[in-house]
N, C-alpha and C positions, 0 to 999 in steps of 0.2 A: 848337479849344481855348479860342478866346476866348469863346465861348457857355457853356463849361462853368464858366469863372471867374466869369463874371456870374451864373450861376445858384448857385453855391456863396457869393458874397456875398450874394445875396438870401437866401438861406436862413438865412444866420448875422446877417444884417441888419448887414454891417459895411461900412465906407468902403474904397476903394482904400489910404488912408493906413494903416488898422488892419491890413490883412491884409499891405502891405508891410512893415510893423513886425514882425509875427509871422513870416513869412518871412526877414526879414533883408536885404530888398532896398530899393532907392529906390522911392518913390511913382511916379514916372516910368515906372519899370519895369513895373509893374502895370498902368501906363495903356496902355504899349505893346503888352502882352500881351493886353489887352482890346481894343485896336485892330486886332490882327491883324499888326501891324508886325514881332512878334518871337515867339519862340516859347521858353517857359521849359525850360532844360534839366534833364536828369533829376534833378541835385540839387535845384533848386528843385522838382520835382514831389515829391520825397521829404519835403519841408517841408509843401508842400500836403497831401500825404497825412497827416502827423500832424494837421496843422490840421483836417483833415475827421473824422478818427476820434475826436479831442479832444472834437468838438462833434457827433459822430454825424451828419454830413452825408450824406445818402444818394445818395452818388455812383452806386452800382450801378443804383440805379433811374433816375438821369439817363441814366446810358449806355442803359439798355434802353427808355426813351422815345424817346431819340435813334434808335436802331434802328427801333423802331415806327414812328417819324415817316417813316425813308426807306422802310420797308416798304409804307407807305402810298401812297406815291408810283408805286409800281411797278403796272403794268399789265399784269398776266399774262394770257396768252390761257386760254380754257376747257381744262381738262385739266392743266394744269401747277400744281402744288403748291408753296407757298413752304416751302422750309428754311433751315437754316444751318449753316454749317460755319467751324470755327475751324483755322486751319493755323499752324505753330509757325515757319514761315519763309517763308509764302506759295506760291500756285499757281504753277508755272511749266511752261509748254507744255500739252496737252491734259489734261483728267481721267483719271485712270487709278486703279487699285486698287494703291497702293503703299505704303499704311500698313506699319507694324511687323508682322511677321507674328505676334506674340504679342499682338495686339489682340483686342477681345471674339469677333469672328468672322473673325479672321484678315485678311490684306491686303485692304484694301477703301478706298473713299472715304467717308468717316463724316459725316453729315450729322444735326443735331438739329432736333427737331419745335419746341423752344424754344429761343430764344437763350442762356439761362443755361448751358445745358450746353456748348455750344461755345465760350463765353468762359471757362467754369470751366477747359476744357481747355488753354487757352493763356495763362493769365494768369501762369505764371510763365517766360513766352519773351519776351527783348527784341525779337525779329525777328518777333513773332506779327503775324499778318492774320487780318481777320474779314471772312467773306462773307455777303451774301444770296445763295441759290442756288435754282433752281427745279427740279423733276423732274416729267417726263412718265412716267405707268405705263402707258399705252397699249402693248399688245404686250409687256410686261415680265412675266417669271416670278417673283412675288413671294410670299415666306413671312413670316407675321408669328408670332413666337413670344412667347407671353404670359410674365410673370416668373413662375416657378416653378422647380421641382428640374429640368425636362428643358431648360428655358433655361440654368439654371446648371451642368449638365451640358456644355451644349454649349460654354461660355464655359471650362469646365475644361480641355475637350479643347485649346481654341486657346490657352490660358493654358500649357501644358504640364503639367498637373496628371494626365493618364492614361498617361504613359510608362510606369508599371509593368505595365499590361496591353495595352501595345502588340501589335498582331497578333490580338486576340481579336474575335470579332463584335461586342462592346459598344463596343469601341474603333472598329471600323470603321464602327458605325453613326453616330457623331458626326464621324469623319473624312470622310465622303461626304456627308453631309446638305446642306450649304450647296452643293455641285457642281453641283445641279441648278437652282439660282434664280440670278437676275439680282441681285435685291435681297433684303435680308433686313432685317426690321423687328423689333427687340427692345428691351429695355427700357436705357436708359442706364446705364452703369457709373460713375457719379460717386463721388466720394470716400467717401460715406455707404455706397452700395452696394457699392463695393469692399471696405469694412471687413466687411460682411456676408459676401460670397462668401470672403473670406479666412478669417474664423471658421469657415466651412463647411468648405473644403478642408483647414484643419489640423486639424480636429477638435473646434472647441470647441463646435460646436454641430450639431443634428440636421436634417434635411432640414425636420421639422416646425416648429422655430424658424426655420429660414431662410424658409420661406413665409410665418410670421408677420410676419417682420421686414420683407419685401419690400411685404407687403401694407399695413403701416403706413407705411412709407416712400413708397409709390406713386411709383416712378421714372417719368421721362418717357420718350418713345421716341427711338431713333434709326433711321435709314435708311442702309444700308450697300451701297454699289453694288459688289457684288463681280466683276462681269464686265465685259468691253469695251462689251456692249450695254447693261449697267446704267449705266456711266459715261457713255456718249453721250446717255444720256435725261436726264443733269444738266446745268444750264446756269448759269454765273456771272452774277447779274444786277446785284450792285453790290458793291464793297468798301468797307467802313466802318473809318474809321481808329479805331484803340483806343490811347489815350494812354497813357503810363506810370503816370499818377496812376490812370486808370481801373482798369488792370492789377492795381495793388497794392491799391486796396479791393475790388475782386473777390477776390483772394488772401486778405485779411483776412475777408471776409465768408465764404469758403467754410472757412476755420479755425475760425470761429466756429461754423458749421454742423455741422463735424465735432464739435466738442466737446458740442454739444447731443445729436446722434447717439449719442454713445458713452455718454451719461447715459440716453437713451431706450432703447438696446439692453439695457442692464442686466437690466432688468425684464423685458424679453421673454425673455431667456436663461435667466433664473432660473424664468419660468413653464414653459417648454420642456424644462428640464432632465431628460434621460433619455430623453424621448419621441421616438420615431421611430428614424430611422435615420442613422448616422455616414456621411461620405462613404468613408472606407475601409471601412465595412461593405459599402456598395452596390457598388462596385468590386470588394471582396474577395470577394463570391459569385462572381463574373465568373473570379477567379483561380483559386479553388479547383474550378469548376466545370469 
C-alpha cells in the first residue's frame, strides 16, 4: 500500500501534508502509511478513492503495472502459460471446478488471459483475492469456442435460458458439449458482453446484431478448467494483494466502461434492427419441430 500511496502523490504532485488535509488525517498518519508502519483503514481508503477520482489518478493502471511486475519475476518452465484468477473469498484446498453452476460454461475454475477480467470479477467483494496462475496444456483435451452465435448458445444453456426446450436434440447438443473436454477456452463475459448477451436472450436484438456487437467489443479470452484433470494442470504461482482502494477504482472504471458501451451499442442495435433471427426464433424452430 505504501508504494501505491507514493505513486498517487507523485502523479498529483502533492505533499504528504496536502494529502493529509484532503483525507482528514494528520500529516504523521500519511507518513506512517508510506513508511509501512500502519495500514489505512477502509474509511480512509474511501476518502483516498474520492481523491483519486476527483483528479483522475489512474489507480487501475498502477494496479496492472504492479501485477505485470510480479508476473515478470516469475520463471515459468516451458509448456506452462501464465493466466490470472480472481476469487471472491480466496482459494482454499486444491483447485477444483466448484464455481457456481450458472457461470458461462458451468462449474469450473475460471482464469483470464488478461488480468483486467479477473480483477473486474472481484472488485465488489471485500474478501477478494487475486492470483497469478499457470496452466500446463500438454495431454489436456481443450476446445476453443470463438465469440459468436454458437458460443452464445452454449452460454445460454449454462445460464438457464434453454429450459423451455429441455429434452430436445438441440438442448442435448449444448448440455453434452463440454463433457468431452478438460478445458474450454471462450470469450470473457464481462459487464459489456453480458449486456449484449442479455439483450439477445430477452429478444432485444437478433443474432446478426449480436455478432456485430461482439466483433466491435473484441472480448478477451478465459480458460475454464472443467474436470479434475484440467484443474490439476493449474498451479497457483503467486497471490497479489488488491487493496480496497484498488477495488473501488476498478469498480468505478467498469461502471464508466459500461456507460460508454451502452452508448456504443445503441447504434449497432439500430443498424441491425430486424435483420437475422431472434433467440426465441432459433429455439422456437426446435420447439415446433
